C-alpha positions as CSV (number, residue, x, y, z in Angstrom):
1,K,201.1,214.0,14.1
2,W,199.6,217.2,15.5
3,M,196.4,215.4,17.0
4,Y,199.0,212.5,18.8
5,I,201.3,215.3,20.3
6,L,197.4,217.0,21.9
7,V,196.3,213.7,22.7
8,G,199.4,212.5,24.8
9,T,199.5,216.0,26.2
10,A,196.2,216.0,27.5
11,V,196.6,212.5,29.2
12,A,199.6,213.8,31.0
13,E,198.4,216.8,31.8
14,S,195.1,214.9,33.2
15,V,197.2,212.2,35.2
16,G,199.0,215.1,36.8
17,Y,196.1,216.7,38.2
18,I,194.7,213.5,39.6
19,V,197.6,212.7,41.2
20,R,197.7,216.5,42.7
21,N,194.0,215.5,44.3
22,V,195.7,212.3,45.6
23,L,198.5,213.9,47.3
24,I,196.2,215.8,49.6
25,Y,195.3,212.5,51.0
26,H,198.6,210.5,51.0
27,T,201.6,212.8,50.9
28,S,204.5,211.1,49.0
29,L,207.7,212.5,47.8
30,G,207.4,209.7,44.6
31,L,203.9,211.0,43.7
32,F,205.2,214.7,44.6
33,V,207.7,214.2,41.6
34,F,206.1,212.1,39.5
35,M,202.8,215.1,39.4
36,N,205.6,217.9,38.6
37,L,206.9,215.8,35.7
38,C,203.2,215.2,34.6
39,L,202.2,219.3,34.9
40,L,205.8,220.3,33.7
41,L,205.9,218.3,30.3
42,P,202.9,219.3,28.8
43,P,203.4,222.9,28.4
44,N,206.4,221.6,26.4
45,A,204.7,219.6,24.3
46,L,202.5,222.2,23.3
47,A,205.2,224.4,22.7
48,L,206.7,222.0,20.5
49,F,203.4,222.0,18.8
50,N,203.6,225.6,18.0
51,Y,207.4,225.0,16.9
52,K,206.6,222.0,14.5
53,T,203.7,224.2,13.1
54,I,205.4,227.6,12.3
55,G,208.4,225.2,11.3
56,E,205.9,223.5,8.8
57,V,204.2,226.4,7.2
58,V,208.1,227.6,6.3
59,R,209.2,224.5,4.8
60,R,205.8,224.1,2.6
61,S,206.3,227.5,1.3
62,N,209.5,227.0,0.0
63,V,211.0,230.5,0.7
64,A,214.9,230.5,0.2
65,A,216.2,231.3,4.0
66,H,218.8,233.8,4.2
67,R,219.0,234.0,8.1
68,F,219.5,230.9,9.6
69,W,216.7,231.5,12.0
70,L,214.1,230.8,9.2
71,K,215.2,227.8,8.4
72,P,212.2,225.1,9.3
73,K,214.5,222.7,11.3
74,F,216.1,225.4,13.3
75,I,212.4,226.7,14.3
76,T,211.3,223.2,15.5
77,W,214.6,221.9,17.0
78,F,216.6,224.5,18.4
79,F,213.5,226.0,20.2
80,F,212.2,222.5,21.4
81,G,216.0,221.8,22.4
82,S,215.6,225.0,24.6
83,D,212.7,224.0,25.8
84,I,214.1,220.5,26.9
85,F,217.1,222.5,28.4
86,S,215.1,224.8,30.4
87,F,212.7,221.8,31.7
88,L,215.8,219.7,33.2
89,I,217.2,222.8,34.8
90,Q,213.7,223.4,36.4
91,A,213.5,219.9,37.3
92,T,216.6,220.1,38.6
93,G,216.5,222.8,40.8
94,G,212.4,221.5,41.7
95,S,214.3,218.4,43.1
96,M,216.8,220.2,45.3
97,Q,214.0,222.4,46.9
98,A,212.7,219.1,48.5
99,T,215.7,219.5,50.8
100,E,215.9,222.1,53.6
101,S,219.9,222.2,52.9
102,T,219.7,223.1,49.2
103,R,216.4,224.6,49.3
104,N,217.5,227.9,48.8
105,A,219.9,227.1,45.7
106,G,217.2,225.0,44.3
107,K,215.1,228.2,44.2
108,Y,217.6,230.4,41.9
109,I,218.7,227.3,39.7
110,A,214.8,226.7,38.9
111,L,214.2,230.8,38.5
112,F,217.2,230.6,35.7
113,G,215.5,227.2,34.0
114,L,212.3,229.3,33.7
115,A,213.9,233.0,32.5
116,V,215.8,230.9,29.8
117,Q,212.1,229.5,28.9
118,L,210.9,232.9,28.9
119,I,213.6,234.3,26.6
120,F,212.9,231.6,24.1
121,F,209.5,231.9,23.9
122,A,210.0,235.5,23.2
123,C,212.4,234.9,20.4
124,F,209.5,232.1,19.1
125,L,206.9,234.9,19.1
126,A,209.0,237.4,16.8
127,I,209.6,234.8,14.1
128,T,205.9,233.8,14.2
129,I,205.0,237.3,13.9
130,Y,207.5,237.9,11.1
131,V,206.2,234.9,9.2
132,K,202.7,236.2,9.6
133,R,203.7,239.8,8.2
134,S,205.6,238.3,5.4
135,A,203.3,237.5,2.1
136,A,206.0,235.2,1.1
137,Y,204.9,232.6,3.4
138,V,201.4,230.9,2.9
139,V,199.0,228.4,4.3
140,S,196.9,225.9,2.5
141,A,192.9,226.7,2.9
142,G,191.3,223.9,5.4
143,P,187.9,223.1,4.8
144,K,186.4,226.0,6.3
145,D,188.5,228.7,4.6
146,K,187.7,230.7,1.4
147,T,191.3,231.6,0.6
148,G,194.9,230.7,1.8
149,T,195.0,234.1,3.2
150,G,192.1,234.0,5.7
151,A,193.7,230.2,6.7
152,K,197.4,232.3,7.5
153,I,195.2,234.8,9.5
154,K,193.4,232.1,11.3
155,L,196.3,229.5,11.7
156,M,198.9,232.5,13.0
157,R,195.9,233.5,15.7
158,V,196.4,230.2,17.2
159,I,200.0,229.9,17.5
160,I,200.2,233.4,18.7
161,A,197.1,233.3,21.2
162,T,198.6,229.9,22.5
163,T,202.3,230.6,22.9
164,I,201.0,233.9,24.7
165,L,199.1,231.7,27.4
166,L,202.3,229.6,27.5
167,Y,204.2,232.8,28.5
168,V,201.7,233.8,30.9
169,R,202.1,230.3,32.5
170,S,205.9,230.8,32.9
171,I,205.6,233.8,34.1
172,Y,203.0,232.3,37.1
173,R,205.8,229.9,37.5
174,V,208.6,232.5,38.1
175,A,206.7,234.3,40.5
176,E,205.7,231.3,42.2
177,F,209.4,229.9,42.3
178,A,210.3,233.3,43.5
179,D,208.0,233.5,46.3
180,G,209.3,230.3,47.6
181,Y,207.6,227.0,49.1
182,G,206.5,229.1,52.3
183,G,205.2,232.1,50.2
184,K,201.6,233.3,49.4
185,I,201.6,232.4,45.5
186,Y,202.7,228.9,46.4
187,G,200.1,228.8,49.0
188,A,197.0,229.9,47.2
189,E,195.8,226.7,45.3
190,W,193.3,229.2,43.2
191,A,196.4,230.6,41.9
192,F,197.3,227.6,40.4
193,Y,194.3,226.6,38.7
194,V,193.7,230.2,37.3
195,F,197.2,231.0,36.0
196,D,198.5,227.4,35.0
197,C,195.7,225.0,34.7
198,L,193.5,227.4,32.6
199,A,196.1,228.6,30.5
200,I,196.9,224.9,29.4
201,L,193.0,224.5,29.7
202,F,192.3,227.3,27.2
203,S,195.1,226.1,25.0
204,F,193.7,222.7,24.1
205,V,190.1,224.9,23.5
206,I,191.7,226.8,20.8
207,Y,193.8,224.0,18.9
208,I,190.4,222.0,19.1
209,L,188.3,224.4,17.9
210,W,190.4,226.1,14.8
211,F,192.4,222.6,14.5
212,V,195.9,223.5,12.2
213,G,196.2,220.1,11.0
214,H,193.6,220.8,8.2
215,H,196.1,223.7,6.6
216,F,198.7,220.7,6.0
217,P,197.1,218.2,3.6
218,P,199.4,215.3,2.7
219,R,201.7,215.8,-0.4
């Protein structure tokens, strides 16, 4: 299930960049909307990957959850739901920006969606750090791990590093929308590839080199 999420995300992201290059020569509103969907959805899927991983660590550790935010289902589905909510707001704002009369309102709606996403990313990162520092939560040693403690450190580094990369991408998106379609940030293609494309690419590299699925053997 971990690999399915990564493969699906990689395919969608690749299609988005292909369509982005096609738009240089064939401008189309339909293709533009499709490209945005392909480039906006994958980061949410990667975030779900992280939510699911931490939720599984908590579930398998069998620690009594005295706080609702430490329940496995809450970690996975609440944060995923918040991502879908913020994505829908961003998509609404982005579509409104395609029309001159609603462009300004769409800008602020999209910014609100991105701000919501940043807030929930920060909350999830705080929970991840709590789980990392608590000895009660354990991780199974993978094929290349000598101890479960070493495996936990490695897994948490993966989740924290990729969450930070997704956070950086979201901050770039906030700056892009705040600057507007006619702004310098939106017009700088290099900024998009550095703060959006590379952030997602580095996340994939980290996931592949330190695949977390090894730490969750079937029971």
